N, C-alpha and C positions, 0 to 999 in steps of 0.2 A: 256504892250502887249508883248507876247512871239513870238520870231522869231526863225526859225530853218532852217537848210539845211542838206542835206544828202551827205555823202561822201563814196564812195565804195573803198575798197582796198584789196589787197591780202596779207595774213599774212602767214608766214611759219608755216605749220601744222595747219592752222586755216584760214578760210575764214570769212570775217567780214564786217559789215556795221556799220557806226557810225553816229548817229544823234546828231547834235550840237544844243543846245538851250541856250537862254539868254533872259533877259528882255531888251526891246528896250532902256530903259533909265538906265540900270544897267550894271553889269559886263557881259562880253562876252567871249566865248571860240572860239578859232580858231587854225589853224595849227596843227591839230590832226594827230598823227601817232600811229598806233597800231601794235605791233610786239610780237609774242610769242618767247620765248627763246629756242625753240625746235631745236635740239634734246637733248640738255644738261639740259634743264629745261622746266617745263610746265608753268612757270610764264608768264603772259601776261603784257607787258608794254604799258600803254596808255599815251603817251606824248601829251601835249597840251600847248597852250599859253592862259593866262588869261589877258584880257585887261579891265581896269576900267577907268571911267571918271576921277577919282581922284586916283593917284598912291598910296595914303595912305589907300585907301579903302580895306577892306578884304571881301572875299566871301567864301561861301561853294560851293562845286562841288558835284552834285548828279549823281550817275551812276545807270541806270536801264537797265537790259539786257533782251533779248528775243531770242527765237529760231525760225527762219523763220518768222512766223507771230506774231507780238507783242501781239495781243489779244488772239490768240488761244494757243500760246506756250510760256508763260512767263517763265523765268528762275529765280529760287530762288537764289539770290546773297546776302548771309548774310554779314553784315559789317565786320565780322571777316575775310572774304576772301579778303578784300580790305585794302590797306595800301598806304601811300604816301600823296600827296597833296589833301586832301579832305576837311579839316576844316580850316577856317580862312586863306585862301590862299591869298597871295598878288600878285600883277601884275607881269607877267613874264612867262618864260617857266617852266612848271611844269610836274610832272609825278604821275600817279596812277598805282599801281601794283595790278593785280588780280591773286589770287592763286586758280586755278580750283581744286587743291588737297583738298581744304577745302570745296568743294561742291561735289555733287554726279555725276558730269559730266565728261565724258571721252572726249578725243579729237574728237572722232567720233561724239558724240552727240552734239558738238558745232561747227560742220562744217559750219553751217549757223548762226553764232553768230551775233546778232544785239545789239548795245549799244546806249542808249540815255544818253548824257552827258549834264548837265544843270548847269549853274552858277547862284547862287541865293544870295540875301542879307543874312546876318547872321540871322538865326531864333532866336526867343526869348525863345521858349519852344520846347521840344521834348517829344512825347508820344509813349511809347512802349507797344504794346498789349501783355500781358503775356499769353493770350489764343491762340495766333497765332503762327505758325511755323516760324522759322528763315528765313528771306528773303521773306516771303509770302506777297502778295499784301496787302497794308495798315497795315502791321505789325508795321511800324514806320510812324508817322505823325509829320510833322514840323509845328509849329505855329509861324507866323510872327506878328510884331507889327501892320501891316495893317489889319491882320485877327482879332486881338483883337479890334482894333479901330472901325472896321465895326460892332461889336456886334455879330459876328458869333459864338463866344465861350462864350457868356454870359457877366457878369459884369467884369469891370476892374476899377482899381483905379489908377489915375495918381498922382505921387508925394505924396504918403501917409505919408512920413516922412519928416519933416522939413530939408531943406538944402540937400536933396538927390533927384536928378532928375531920375525918374524911372516910370515904369509901372508895376503894379502887377495884375495878372489875378486872381480875387477873385471868378469868376464863376466856378473855378475848384472844389470848395467845394460843389457845388450844384448837382453834379452827383457822386454817390458813386462808380461808375465803375472806376473813376480816382484814387481812393484810394484802390481799391480791385483787379480788373481784369486788370488794366493798371498801368503803371509806368510813372509818369509825372516828367520831369526834366526841370529845368530852366538854361539857358546858363549864365555863369558867366565869365565876361572878366577878363583878368589879370589886376593886379593893386597893389597899395600900401595901407596900412592902419596902424592905431595905435593899438597896441596889448597890452595885459596884463591888469594891474590894480589889485586892491584888493577889498575886501568887503567894503572898505571905501575910495578908491581912483580910479580915472579915469585912462585909459591906457596912457602910456607915451613912449612905445617902438615902433619905426618905424619897419614895416615888409612889405614884398612884396610876392605876388604870381605871378610867372613868366609865367604861362601857363593858357590859358582859359580852362574851364571844365564845364560840366553840373552837377548840384546838384539836388538831389531828392527834390521835392516840399514838400513832406511829409516824416515823418519817415516811414520805411518799416512796413507795416501793417501785421496783422495775416493772412489775406486772400492772400496777395502777397507772404508771406512766404510759405503758403500752395501750391500755384501754382508751386513753385519751388521745395520745399522739401517734399511735400505730408504728412506733419505732423503739429500738433498744439501744440507747446511747452509752450505756455504762461499760466501764472497764472490766469489772468482774462479771463475765458473760457466760459462765458455765451454765448451759441450759437446764441442767438438773437441779441447780441451786439458785438461779437468779431471781425467780419470781418474787420471793419475799425478802430479798435483800433491798436495801435502800438504793434508789436511783442516784447515780453520781455522774460526773462529767456533764453536768447541765448548768448553763450559765444563767444569769439574771435575765438577760434579754430573751432567752428561749422560754423562760418561765412567765414573764410579764409583757415583753415587747421592748423594742429599742426606741431611743429618742428620735430616730429618723424614720420611724414607722408612720404609716397613715392608718388610723388617726394618731396624732402625736401622743406619745406615752412618756411621762416623766414625773413619777411621784416625788414630792407631794403636789407639785403645780397642777397636775391633771387628775389628782384625786384617785378614785378607784378605777379609772379607765385603764384597760389593758388591750393589747393587740388581739384581734380575733383569731389570729393564727398561732398565738402563744399557748403554752400549757394552760394558763389560767383562763384565757379566752375560750379555749375549747372545753375546759372543764365546766365553766359556767353555762355554755351552750348545751353541753351534753346532759347536765343535771337539771337545768332550769333554775339554778341557784346563783344569783348574781353577787352574793356577798363573799364568795371565796377569794382569798388573797393570801399574800405572805404576811406574817406578823410584823409589826414595828419592832425595833430592838427592845423597847420597853415591854411590850407585850410578851416578847420571847423570854426575857429574863423572868418576868412574872410567872409565866407558865412553867418555866424550868424550876424555879425555886419552890413553887407550890406550897406557900405558907411558911417556908423556912428562911432563916437568915444566917445559914451556916456556909461553910466552904463549898461542900457538895450539897445536893438536895436531900441527903439522908438524915439530916437533923443532928448529926454527930459532930463532936469537936474536930477542929482542924487536925489532920494527921501530921505526925512528925516528919514523915518522908513523903512529900507530895509527888515525886516523880513516879513512884510505883508503890502502891500500898493496898492493903486488903479492902479498904473502903471503895476505892475506884475500881478494883477488880470485880466487885459485886455489882457495880452500876453501869459499867461501860466497856465497849470494845475500843481499845486504844493501842498505841504502839507496843506496849510491853506485854500484851496478850493477844496480838493479832498476827503472830508468826511472820514478822516483817521480812525475814530472809526468804520466805517461801512465796511471797506475793507473785501472782501471775494471773492472767485473765481466766484460766481454767481451774483455779483452786476451789476447793469446797469451802464451806463456811467456817472451817477450822482455821482458815487464814484469811487475811483481808477483812472486808466488811462482814458483819454478822447478820444473820436473819433478824429482822426487826423483832423486838420483844424478847430477846434472849437474856436480857439482864433485868435487874429489879426495877420496877416503875417508881416514880415519885409518889407523893401522897395523893395526887389527883389522878393516878393511874395512867400517867403519860410516860412512854418508854423512850430510851435512847436520847434524852435531853443532855446527857453527857456522852461525848464520843460518837463512834460509828462514822457519821459524816458531819461536816460542818453544815449549817443551815442558813440559807439566804434570808435576809430581812429587808424590809422596804427602804430603810434609811440610806440616804445618799452620803457619800464621802468624797469631798473635793470634786474633781472633774472625772466623770466616767467610772466612779467607784461606788460600791455598796457594802454595807455591813454584813458580816456573817458571824454566827455564834455557835457555841457547842464544842468547838475543836473536833478532832476526828481520829481515825486510825493511825494517822501519822504523827500524833502528838503524845507527849507523856503527861502524867497526871498533874504537872504544874500548870498546864494550859486548860485543864478540863474543869476548873472551878466555875461556879455558876455565874460569876460576874465577868468572865473572860469575854473579850470582844475584839474582833478583827476589823479595823477601820480602813483597810487599804485594798479591798477586794475589787479587782477589775471586773465590771459587770458583764463584759463580753468574753470573758476568759473561762472556758469550761475546765481548765486545768488548775485553777486557783483552789486552795493555796498550796504553795510549795511547802514541804514539810521540814521543820527544823532538823538540821543535821543529816538530811538525806538528799539524794539527787532525783527522787521520784517526783512525778508530776501527775496531777489529776487524781482520780480514784477516791476523792474525799469530799466533794462539795455537792450537797443535795438540798432538800427543802422539807419543810413541814407546813401544811396549809392551815389556815384559820378561817372560820366563817364569822364575819362581823355581823353583829346584830344592831339594829337601829337604836 
């Protein structure tokens, strides 16, 4: 049951009302103070106290704003205009900062500023509508375990992988809009895992991911790419089948920007900076979410393994025949089940890349982390190269183990990688986005 109270206050350069919301048996917000840093800055500080029944509990804090009347005058507040204590917040005094300069609103237009601040349990999924404007009503939807358990979003599978406690939303594959017009992401908590391994050995190296993040449930599809970039770069271009296929023939520079761009872009030296004309630059601008990026190689392996330390992410022992076996047939589109001899730009999804989500997900409900297309990562390799992971339709099962890593990818080459034992080029390199949380 949701409870709320309204507090009125005067703010320098800004008059405001704040509505506080919380779940009766969950985290609660109190002691809210809102101040604008006027006249030296337009930034608005929203200080609050988060109280949880268990001090170890974390919560997300949602901020919704309106002008005068909440129904008639909603304000578009893109996430890019908010910073501070929004995600995975622990009990105590916290602060959210709103930057009106990242919105179309002047001080005059927000003279009757109203804010709804709600503390919620951590959501399991986040859905971003790529057809909606940044900050628009219902542009972002959060899905909680209780929503999934109620059946409101279709089928779910509980604990699909042995020894991993999890819930995977499988109903996401039953509506093509989730893979074409929307971007669905799964929340991934920080944690430790065993990394590495070889084509004949299991992982043995301890590793850790220190910050929670959201991971794309699917590889970025051709229709999602089109919504952002307004072009169709992929080899598998049959118009009747392309929308929900993964985008491929896209290089790292097109995704993030090149080192000779203005502004200069070269992770990790320039951090999260991307070219405004790149896919990620336009995705951030379109959605108002500045945290979208490629995963690091470590994040990628963590999200692929999803709590397992096995050869593939199915939790099963290493198969005797790794080139082609029943285990990888259930998990991935790869050279042995992609009808290699039939590849061509007009093939259906019976050959070449598969429609995303066609194979079993891992324990966290992430699809195609083995095969389909290789996926770019942030990490640099030597001069002009970047890591990619996952292997693709041009590789056999010996390359699709969770620890496989390609350390020689030319970041300006859309045709990377060439496939072992074939003369084909391109058709196999794509991406999966993550949303980094502070």
